[in-house]
Structures are given as structure tokens and as C-alpha cells.
N, CA, C and O atoms as a Tinker XYZ file with bonds, in Angstrom:
   312  protein
     1  N     39.899000   62.527000   -4.401000    73     2
     2  CA    39.505000   62.113000   -3.083000    64     1     3
     3  C     38.333000   61.144000   -3.217000    63     2     4     5
     4  O     37.383000   61.395000   -3.959000    81     3
     5  N     38.419000   60.041000   -2.493000    73     3     6
     6  CA    37.353000   59.039000   -2.571000    64     5     7
     7  C     36.088000   59.547000   -1.879000    63     6     8     9
     8  O     36.118000   60.523000   -1.129000    81     7
     9  N     35.006000   58.877000   -2.143000    73     7    10
    10  CA    33.732000   59.242000   -1.534000    64     9    11
    11  C     33.821000   59.120000   -0.010000    63    10    12    13
    12  O     33.318000   59.977000    0.718000    81    11
    13  N     34.461000   58.056000    0.463000    73    11    14
    14  CA    34.619000   57.873000    1.903000    64    13    15
    15  C     35.399000   59.035000    2.515000    63    14    16    17
    16  O     35.034000   59.534000    3.579000    81    15
    17  N     36.455000   59.462000    1.858000    73    15    18
    18  CA    37.261000   60.581000    2.358000    64    17    19
    19  C     36.448000   61.879000    2.371000    63    18    20    21
    20  O     36.541000   62.661000    3.317000    81    19
    21  N     35.664000   62.102000    1.336000    73    19    22
    22  CA    34.827000   63.297000    1.277000    64    21    23
    23  C     33.826000   63.317000    2.430000    63    22    24    25
    24  O     33.600000   64.357000    3.048000    81    23
    25  N     33.237000   62.172000    2.709000    73    23    26
    26  CA    32.271000   62.079000    3.807000    64    25    27
    27  C     32.954000   62.365000    5.140000    63    26    28    29
    28  O     32.423000   63.103000    5.969000    81    27
    29  N     34.124000   61.783000    5.341000    73    27    30
    30  CA    34.849000   62.001000    6.600000    64    29    31
    31  C     35.209000   63.468000    6.786000    63    30    32    33
    32  O     35.120000   63.984000    7.900000    81    31
    33  N     35.611000   64.144000    5.722000    73    31    34
    34  CA    35.932000   65.574000    5.804000    64    33    35
    35  C     34.680000   66.362000    6.217000    63    34    36    37
    36  O     34.749000   67.248000    7.069000    81    35
    37  N     33.560000   66.037000    5.615000    73    35    38
    38  CA    32.307000   66.723000    5.940000    64    37    39
    39  C     31.934000   66.478000    7.397000    63    38    40    41
    40  O     31.601000   67.416000    8.122000    81    39
    41  N     31.991000   65.230000    7.823000    73    39    42
    42  CA    31.588000   64.903000    9.183000    64    41    43
    43  C     32.554000   65.456000   10.232000    63    42    44    45
    44  O     32.139000   65.802000   11.338000    81    43
    45  N     33.837000   65.538000    9.887000    73    43    46
    46  CA    34.829000   66.063000   10.825000    64    45    47
    47  C     34.595000   67.535000   11.148000    63    46    48    49
    48  O     34.859000   67.968000   12.270000    81    47
    49  N     34.109000   68.302000   10.190000    73    47    50
    50  CA    33.845000   69.721000   10.423000    64    49    51
    51  C     32.611000   70.144000    9.635000    63    50    52    53
    52  O     32.696000   70.900000    8.667000    81    51
    53  N     31.478000   69.643000   10.068000    73    51    54
    54  CA    30.231000   69.865000    9.344000    64    53    55
    55  C     29.910000   71.344000    9.179000    63    54    56    57
    56  O     29.429000   71.763000    8.126000    81    55
    57  N     30.172000   72.132000   10.210000    73    55    58
    58  CA    29.814000   73.557000   10.174000    64    57    59
    59  C     30.563000   74.313000    9.077000    63    58    60    61
    60  O     30.050000   75.305000    8.559000    81    59
    61  N     31.745000   73.871000    8.722000    73    59    62
    62  CA    32.520000   74.553000    7.678000    64    61    63
    63  C     32.263000   73.990000    6.280000    63    62    64    65
    64  O     32.655000   74.592000    5.280000    81    63
    65  N     31.609000   72.845000    6.219000    73    63    66
    66  CA    31.335000   72.224000    4.921000    64    65    67
    67  C     30.269000   73.023000    4.175000    63    66    68    69
    68  O     29.258000   73.419000    4.754000    81    67
    69  N     30.502000   73.252000    2.905000    73    67    70
    70  CA    29.523000   73.968000    2.075000    64    69    71
    71  C     28.344000   73.044000    1.786000    63    70    72    73
    72  O     28.522000   71.849000    1.551000    81    71
    73  N     27.147000   73.607000    1.807000    73    71    74
    74  CA    25.959000   72.791000    1.558000    64    73    75
    75  C     26.032000   72.118000    0.190000    63    74    76    77
    76  O     25.575000   70.985000    0.036000    81    75
    77  N     26.599000   72.798000   -0.804000    73    75    78
    78  CA    26.697000   72.199000   -2.136000    64    77    79
    79  C     27.582000   70.954000   -2.130000    63    78    80    81
    80  O     27.286000   69.978000   -2.820000    81    79
    81  N     28.664000   70.984000   -1.352000    73    79    82
    82  CA    29.534000   69.803000   -1.235000    64    81    83
    83  C     28.782000   68.647000   -0.578000    63    82    84    85
    84  O     28.904000   67.497000   -0.998000    81    83
    85  N     28.009000   68.965000    0.453000    73    83    86
    86  CA    27.232000   67.931000    1.137000    64    85    87
    87  C     26.224000   67.317000    0.169000    63    86    88    89
    88  O     26.068000   66.097000    0.114000    81    87
    89  N     25.550000   68.162000   -0.586000    73    87    90
    90  CA    24.558000   67.670000   -1.549000    64    89    91
    91  C     25.208000   66.843000   -2.657000    63    90    92    93
    92  O     24.643000   65.844000   -3.101000    81    91
    93  N     26.383000   67.255000   -3.097000    73    91    94
    94  CA    27.100000   66.484000   -4.122000    64    93    95
    95  C     27.420000   65.077000   -3.612000    63    94    96    97
    96  O     27.261000   64.094000   -4.336000    81    95
    97  N     27.870000   64.995000   -2.368000    73    95    98
    98  CA    28.196000   63.697000   -1.777000    64    97    99
    99  C     26.927000   62.855000   -1.615000    63    98   100   101
   100  O     26.932000   61.659000   -1.907000    81    99
   101  N     25.857000   63.471000   -1.156000    73    99   102
   102  CA    24.596000   62.729000   -1.013000    64   101   103
   103  C     24.115000   62.197000   -2.360000    63   102   104   105
   104  O     23.585000   61.089000   -2.430000    81   103
   105  N     24.293000   62.966000   -3.419000    73   103   106
   106  CA    23.920000   62.490000   -4.757000    64   105   107
   107  C     24.760000   61.290000   -5.174000    63   106   108   109
   108  O     24.275000   60.409000   -5.884000    81   107
   109  N     26.007000   61.250000   -4.741000    73   107   110
   110  CA    26.876000   60.111000   -5.062000    64   109   111
   111  C     26.495000   58.863000   -4.270000    63   110   112   113
   112  O     26.752000   57.741000   -4.705000    81   111
   113  N     25.882000   59.067000   -3.108000    73   111   114
   114  CA    25.483000   57.941000   -2.259000    64   113   115
   115  C     24.210000   57.275000   -2.776000    63   114   116   117
   116  O     24.043000   56.064000   -2.628000    81   115
   117  N     23.321000   58.047000   -3.374000    73   115   118
   118  CA    22.003000   57.539000   -3.807000    64   117   119
   119  C     22.043000   56.203000   -4.541000    63   118   120   121
   120  O     21.235000   55.330000   -4.226000    81   119
   121  N     22.935000   56.002000   -5.497000    73   119   122
   122  CA    22.908000   54.722000   -6.237000    64   121   123
   123  C     23.250000   53.497000   -5.387000    63   122   124   125
   124  O     23.048000   52.367000   -5.832000    81   123
   125  N     23.761000   53.700000   -4.183000    73   123   126
   126  CA    24.170000   52.581000   -3.339000    64   125   127
   127  C     23.027000   51.994000   -2.516000    63   126   128   129
   128  O     23.207000   50.974000   -1.850000    81   127
   129  N     21.861000   52.623000   -2.555000    73   127   130
   130  CA    20.728000   52.095000   -1.813000    64   129   131
   131  C     20.138000   50.900000   -2.544000    63   130   132   133
   132  O     20.010000   50.906000   -3.769000    81   131
   133  N     19.782000   49.882000   -1.784000    73   131   134
   134  CA    19.147000   48.707000   -2.379000    64   133   135
   135  C     17.700000   48.997000   -2.747000    63   134   136   137
   136  O     17.145000   48.387000   -3.662000    81   135
   137  N     17.093000   49.938000   -2.024000    73   135   138
   138  CA    15.694000   50.292000   -2.257000    64   137   139
   139  C     15.595000   51.558000   -3.105000    63   138   140   141
   140  O     16.146000   52.599000   -2.751000    81   139
   141  N     14.896000   51.457000   -4.211000    73   139   142
   142  CA    14.668000   52.610000   -5.074000    64   141   143
   143  C     13.837000   53.664000   -4.351000    63   142   144   145
   144  O     13.995000   54.862000   -4.585000    81   143
   145  N     12.962000   53.208000   -3.482000    73   143   146
   146  CA    12.106000   54.116000   -2.717000    64   145   147
   147  C     12.936000   55.043000   -1.828000    63   146   148   149
   148  O     12.651000   56.238000   -1.736000    81   147
   149  N     13.948000   54.500000   -1.181000    73   147   150
   150  CA    14.819000   55.318000   -0.325000    64   149   151
   151  C     15.606000   56.312000   -1.169000    63   150   152   153
   152  O     15.755000   57.471000   -0.782000    81   151
   153  N     16.105000   55.872000   -2.307000    73   151   154
   154  CA    16.846000   56.765000   -3.198000    64   153   155
   155  C     15.950000   57.913000   -3.681000    63   154   156   157
   156  O     16.392000   59.059000   -3.758000    81   155
   157  N     14.710000   57.602000   -4.000000    73   155   158
   158  CA    13.774000   58.634000   -4.446000    64   157   159
   159  C     13.437000   59.598000   -3.308000    63   158   160   161
   160  O     13.311000   60.802000   -3.530000    81   159
   161  N     13.293000   59.077000   -2.108000    73   159   162
   162  CA    13.027000   59.918000   -0.933000    64   161   163
   163  C     14.184000   60.890000   -0.719000    63   162   164   165
   164  O     13.970000   62.084000   -0.512000    81   163
   165  N     15.411000   60.370000   -0.771000    73   163   166
   166  CA    16.593000   61.219000   -0.597000    64   165   167
   167  C     16.668000   62.255000   -1.713000    63   166   168   169
   168  O     17.017000   63.407000   -1.458000    81   167
   169  N     16.349000   61.867000   -2.934000    73   167   170
   170  CA    16.351000   62.808000   -4.055000    64   169   171
   171  C     15.390000   63.969000   -3.790000    63   170   172   173
   172  O     15.712000   65.124000   -4.067000    81   171
   173  N     14.215000   63.655000   -3.254000    73   171   174
   174  CA    13.246000   64.699000   -2.927000    64   173   175
   175  C     13.779000   65.656000   -1.876000    63   174   176   177
   176  O     13.596000   66.869000   -1.979000    81   175
   177  N     14.442000   65.105000   -0.859000    73   175   178
   178  CA    15.028000   65.941000    0.194000    64   177   179
   179  C     16.131000   66.830000   -0.381000    63   178   180   181
   180  O     16.214000   68.013000   -0.050000    81   179
   181  N     16.960000   66.271000   -1.227000    73   179   182
   182  CA    18.047000   67.030000   -1.850000    64   181   183
   183  C     17.476000   68.165000   -2.697000    63   182   184   185
   184  O     17.972000   69.291000   -2.654000    81   183
   185  N     16.441000   67.864000   -3.459000    73   183   186
   186  CA    15.828000   68.885000   -4.317000    64   185   187
   187  C     15.256000   70.030000   -3.492000    63   186   188   189
   188  O     15.410000   71.192000   -3.868000    81   187
   189  N     14.602000   69.729000   -2.376000    73   187   190
   190  CA    14.059000   70.774000   -1.509000    64   189   191
   191  C     15.176000   71.675000   -0.979000    63   190   192   193
   192  O     15.022000   72.894000   -0.898000    81   191
   193  N     16.290000   71.060000   -0.623000    73   191   194
   194  CA    17.421000   71.844000   -0.119000    64   193   195
   195  C     17.975000   72.729000   -1.221000    63   194   196   197
   196  O     18.279000   73.897000   -0.984000    81   195
   197  N     18.108000   72.191000   -2.412000    73   195   198
   198  CA    18.651000   72.965000   -3.528000    64   197   199
   199  C     17.733000   74.131000   -3.892000    63   198   200   201
   200  O     18.206000   75.175000   -4.340000    81   199
   201  N     16.429000   73.958000   -3.702000    73   199   202
   202  CA    15.469000   75.015000   -4.023000    64   201   203
   203  C     15.494000   76.159000   -3.014000    63   202   204   205
   204  O     15.006000   77.253000   -3.298000    81   203
   205  N     16.055000   75.908000   -1.852000    73   203   206
   206  CA    16.122000   76.939000   -0.818000    64   205   207
   207  C     17.205000   77.956000   -1.179000    63   206   208   209
   208  O     18.289000   77.581000   -1.628000    81   207
   209  N     16.912000   79.237000   -0.983000    73   207   210
   210  CA    17.872000   80.292000   -1.324000    64   209   211
   211  C     18.799000   80.620000   -0.159000    63   210   212   213
   212  O     19.894000   81.143000   -0.364000    81   211
   213  N     18.370000   80.320000    1.044000    73   211   214
   214  CA    19.104000   80.695000    2.245000    64   213   215
   215  C     20.116000   79.616000    2.638000    63   214   216   217
   216  O     19.743000   78.468000    2.878000    81   215
   217  N     21.385000   79.987000    2.702000    73   215   218
   218  CA    22.446000   79.029000    3.036000    64   217   219
   219  C     22.259000   78.461000    4.435000    63   218   220   221
   220  O     22.528000   77.280000    4.659000    81   219
   221  N     21.807000   79.270000    5.372000    73   219   222
   222  CA    21.587000   78.785000    6.736000    64   221   223
   223  C     20.517000   77.701000    6.758000    63   222   224   225
   224  O     20.656000   76.693000    7.451000    81   223
   225  N     19.455000   77.915000    6.000000    73   223   226
   226  CA    18.391000   76.914000    5.911000    64   225   227
   227  C     18.895000   75.646000    5.220000    63   226   228   229
   228  O     18.540000   74.537000    5.620000    81   227
   229  N     19.707000   75.805000    4.202000    73   227   230
   230  CA    20.274000   74.645000    3.512000    64   229   231
   231  C     21.100000   73.796000    4.470000    63   230   232   233
   232  O     20.978000   72.571000    4.488000    81   231
   233  N     21.943000   74.453000    5.269000    73   231   234
   234  CA    22.792000   73.716000    6.218000    64   233   235
   235  C     21.944000   73.003000    7.266000    63   234   236   237
   236  O     22.241000   71.871000    7.647000    81   235
   237  N     20.900000   73.661000    7.723000    73   235   238
   238  CA    20.005000   73.060000    8.715000    64   237   239
   239  C     19.363000   71.795000    8.146000    63   238   240   241
   240  O     19.284000   70.770000    8.823000    81   239
   241  N     18.912000   71.877000    6.911000    73   239   242
   242  CA    18.295000   70.706000    6.269000    64   241   243
   243  C     19.326000   69.622000    5.952000    63   242   244   245
   244  O     19.031000   68.432000    6.057000    81   243
   245  N     20.526000   70.034000    5.569000    73   243   246
   246  CA    21.590000   69.055000    5.308000    64   245   247
   247  C     21.937000   68.288000    6.580000    63   246   248   249
   248  O     22.216000   67.090000    6.535000    81   247
   249  N     21.919000   68.978000    7.698000    73   247   250
   250  CA    22.253000   68.344000    8.972000    64   249   251
   251  C     21.312000   67.178000    9.263000    63   250   252   253
   252  O     21.720000   66.176000    9.850000    81   251
   253  N     20.071000   67.312000    8.855000    73   251   254
   254  CA    19.095000   66.238000    9.066000    64   253   255
   255  C     19.412000   65.001000    8.227000    63   254   256   257
   256  O     18.881000   63.922000    8.488000    81   255
   257  N     20.272000   65.153000    7.225000    73   255   258
   258  CA    20.613000   64.037000    6.334000    64   257   259
   259  C     21.939000   63.370000    6.702000    63   258   260   261
   260  O     22.404000   62.485000    5.983000    81   259
   261  N     22.542000   63.780000    7.796000    73   259   262
   262  CA    23.804000   63.175000    8.244000    64   261   263
   263  C     23.705000   61.654000    8.392000    63   262   264   265
   264  O     24.676000   60.963000    8.083000    81   263
   265  N     22.575000   61.105000    8.851000    73   263   266
   266  CA    22.511000   59.635000    8.957000    64   265   267
   267  C     22.813000   58.899000    7.647000    63   266   268   269
   268  O     23.313000   57.774000    7.673000    81   267
   269  N     22.516000   59.519000    6.517000    73   267   270
   270  CA    22.842000   58.886000    5.233000    64   269   271
   271  C     24.351000   58.806000    5.041000    63   270   272   273
   272  O     24.856000   57.824000    4.497000    81   271
   273  N     25.065000   59.821000    5.478000    73   271   274
   274  CA    26.529000   59.809000    5.395000    64   273   275
   275  C     27.087000   58.728000    6.314000    63   274   276   277
   276  O     27.973000   57.965000    5.929000    81   275
   277  N     26.557000   58.676000    7.532000    73   275   278
   278  CA    26.992000   57.648000    8.488000    64   277   279
   279  C     26.715000   56.248000    7.941000    63   278   280   281
   280  O     27.553000   55.353000    8.048000    81   279
   281  N     25.529000   56.069000    7.355000    73   279   282
   282  CA    25.158000   54.767000    6.798000    64   281   283
   283  C     26.182000   54.331000    5.750000    63   282   284   285
   284  O     26.623000   53.181000    5.740000    81   283
   285  N     26.549000   55.253000    4.878000    73   283   286
   286  CA    27.484000   54.903000    3.817000    64   285   287
   287  C     28.821000   54.471000    4.394000    63   286   288   289
   288  O     29.403000   53.478000    3.957000    81   287
   289  N     29.307000   55.221000    5.379000    73   287   290
   290  CA    30.587000   54.872000    5.990000    64   289   291
   291  C     30.525000   53.514000    6.685000    63   290   292   293
   292  O     31.479000   52.740000    6.603000    81   291
   293  N     29.450000   53.219000    7.348000    73   291   294
   294  CA    29.325000   51.935000    8.030000    64   293   295
   295  C     29.318000   50.777000    7.051000    63   294   296   297
   296  O     29.855000   49.704000    7.326000    81   295
   297  N     28.700000   51.012000    5.907000    73   295   298
   298  CA    28.607000   49.939000    4.921000    64   297   299
   299  C     29.895000   49.712000    4.147000    63   298   300   301
   300  O     30.132000   48.610000    3.653000    81   299
   301  N     30.728000   50.738000    4.034000    73   299   302
   302  CA    31.925000   50.592000    3.215000    64   301   303
   303  C     33.191000   50.443000    4.037000    63   302   304   305
   304  O     34.191000   49.917000    3.548000    81   303
   305  N     33.159000   50.899000    5.281000    73   303   306
   306  CA    34.392000   50.896000    6.064000    64   305   307
   307  C     34.429000   49.807000    7.112000    63   306   308   309
   308  O     35.400000   49.716000    7.864000    81   307
   309  N     33.395000   48.972000    7.185000    73   307   310
   310  CA    33.431000   47.933000    8.212000    64   309   311
   311  C     34.156000   46.713000    7.725000    63   310   312
   312  O     34.282000   45.735000    8.462000    81   311
């Protein structure tokens, strides 16, 4: 499954998506940023989520990163 397809599956039913799948996709998006600073910022956010033990908290934090998924789709599917 392509990265675009994975993102669409996550966005279509975010509540059922596993936080680990969301984080895996976000890690795949990081190299596409033109700014290293943004990639490093996202890496920090991903690491904080991974350090959390509570799945509910992970999903809540992942939800805040949805704009990165949207950004990727806009850049590749337009």
C-alpha cells in the first residue's frame, strides 16, 4: 500500500487507526519536508507520543498531528 493510501485509510477512520500505524506514517512523511527544522519538530512530537504508555493519550496527541497527513496529501495528490 502506498503512503498516500495509508494516509487516506487513517483519515477515513481515524478512531480505529492504531497510534503505531499513525506514527509509522508520520515517520515516512518526515523526509518530504523542505525544512529540517520542521522535520526535527515533528520527530520530537513523535518521540513524546511513543514515550507515552497510555493508548488514549497517544491517540489524542496523534490527532493533533493530522495537519501533517493533510499536508502530505495536498502536496502529492494535487
